[in-house]
N, C-alpha and C positions, 0 to 999 in steps of 0.2 A: 048041839046043832049050830052050823055056821050061819050067821046072819046074812041076808042078801047084800048088805052094804059092804061086807068084807070080801065078797067074790065078784062084785061088779067092777068092770073095767072103766076107768075114767076116759071120756072122749078125748082128753088131752094127752093121754099116755101113748107112747110109741111102742111099748113092749118092755121087757126086762132089759135094763142096760147091762153092759159088761161090768165085770168086777173092777173096783177101783174107786177111790174117794173123789167126790165131785166138789171142786173148789169153785163155787158159784161166783163169788166176788172177784177172785183172781181172773177167772175166765172172762167175765164181762169187762174188766179193766184191760185185758189183753186184746179183746175184740175192738174196743174203742181206740186203744193206742195203735193197733194195726191199721184201723181206718184212717186215723190222722196221718200216719206215715205214708200210706198209699195216696191219700189226698194230696200231700205235698209232692209226691212222685208224679202223679198225673199232671199236676201243674207244670212241673219241670219238663215232662215229656212233650207237652204242647209246644215248648220252645225248641226241643231237640229234634222232633220228627219233622219230615217234610210237610209243607203246608196242606197238601191234599190228604195226609194221613193223621195230622195232629188232633183232629176232632175225635178220633177213635180213643184217644187216651182218657178222655173224661166223658165218654158216652154213657148213657144210662145202662146199656147192656154190660159194658165192662165193669161199671161200678156195682151193678146188682150181682155179678158173679161172686163178689166177695161175700155177700150175705149167704148166697147159695152154698158156697164152699164151707163157710162156718157152720151152717146147718148140717151139712154132710159130715163134717169132722166131729161135731159134738154129738151127733145122733147115737153113736155106740155107747156114750157115757152118760147122757142126760135123758132122763125118762120123760120129763114134762116138756112138751113142745112149746108151751108158753114161755119158758125160760130161754129156749133157743130163739124164739121170735124176738125177745128182748135183746139177746146178743146180736142178732142180725140188725136190729134197729140201731144199736150203739155203734156198730161197725159203719153203717151207712151215714149216720150223723157225723161220725169221726171223719169220713171222707169229705163231707161238705166243709167241716170246720178246718181240716187240713188244707184243702184246696183254696178256700177263700181266705183263710188265715195267712197262708203264704203269699197269696196275691196282695194282701193288705200290707204285710210286714216286709216281704221280700221284693215286691215290685212297686209299681206306682199307685197301688190301691185297688180295691175291688169295685169301686164305683158305686152305682146304685145298690141299695139293699134288696131290691125287688127279687132278683134272681137268686141270691143266697137264701132268702126266705122261701122262695118257691121250691128250691132244691131241698131245703130242710124238711118242708112238708112232704115232698115226694120220698125223702129218705125214711120218714116215719111210716110211710105206706109200704114202700118197696122192701125195706129192711126186714120187718116181720114176715111179709109175704114170701120173699125168696129164702129167708132163713128157714121158715117152715117147709118150703118146697124142697130145700136141700136135705132136711131131715127126713121128710116123707120119701124122697127118692131112695134113701138108704135103708130105712127100717119099717116103713108102713106096711102092714099086712094086707092093705086094701089096694087092689089093682088100679082103681081109678085115681087114687092119690098119687101113686108112683108114676103113672102115665101122665096125669095132669101136671105134675111137678116138672117132669122132664120136658113136656111140651111147652110149658109156660116159659121156662128159661130159654128154650130154643126159639120160641116165638118172639122173645124180646130181641134177640139178635136178628130175627127175620124182619122185625120192624126197623132195625138199624139198616138192613139191606135195602128196604124200600125207601128209607130216607135218603141214603146215598144215591140210589138209582133215580128216583122220581124227583127229588127236591134239589140235590146238589149236582147230579149228573156225573158222579164219580164211579165209573164202572168197576175198576179194580177193587175199590173199597167195598162196593156192593157185593161183589163175588166173594171176597174174604168173609164178610158177615154171613152170607148165605151158606158158605162151607161150615162155619162155626154153628149156625142154626141147625144144620142137619147133623153135624158131628156129635153135638151134645146128647140128644135123645138116642142116637144110634150107638154111641160109645158107652153111655152110662146105664142103659137099660139091661135088664137081667136076661131076657129071653127074646126070641125073634118076634113073638107077638107083641111084647112091650115096645120093642123098637119100632114096629110098624105103627102101633097106636100112638106112641109118643111123637113120631114124625108127623102123623096126621094132625095131632093137636097143635103142633108147632106151625103147620101150614095155616090152620084156621086162626091161631092166635096172632100171627104176624100182622095181618092188616088191621085187626082189632087194636093191638097195641100201638101200631103206627097212627091210627086215627085218634086214639085216646091221648097218647103222650104228645105227639107233635101237633095235634090239633090244639091242645091246651097251651103248649109253648108258643105257638103262632098267635094265639089270641092275646097272650101276655105281652109278647114282643111287638105285636102290631098295634 
């Protein structure tokens, strides 16, 4: 007789992964290294892009897409979502280290440690959250997880849209972020129903993320 423990499904399992050996340590190192490289690139892009567009280079939405993409890529091969969450965290921490490390070594310095530390804390939250969301969007058998994941990443860009529109008054950038916010759930969802639900979640999540993220940043900078 099979014991209950042998048939129970772990709440952290995504389902049966595709065949192939899982190199956990190498994967985590690649995620961290990719984060560092993209952190340096976003710092450089701030100098290369026009002044009204350069904030997009290191926006929270753009940075969090890395963790989401990593979760989506790892989902077919890694069964335990907790390991994907760790990979997402390492990637986001790498972004912060790369961005501020290049500012310190390649420019005139990163200045106060307040914002590097704030972004490190946010990386430790956003990395696991959006890494998990990316994995759930690909492989979760539960509708609410797939829809919520797509809506969350769409809502993050929706919050960027609100920031550019309401705070900075940059209409073109706000429109660009709004297009991305809609395109992510519409383009990545599996069915029409999921597209509609994902878009609805993104609409609701946008003002929530805007109030939470930029409210916190305003308090720190003010």
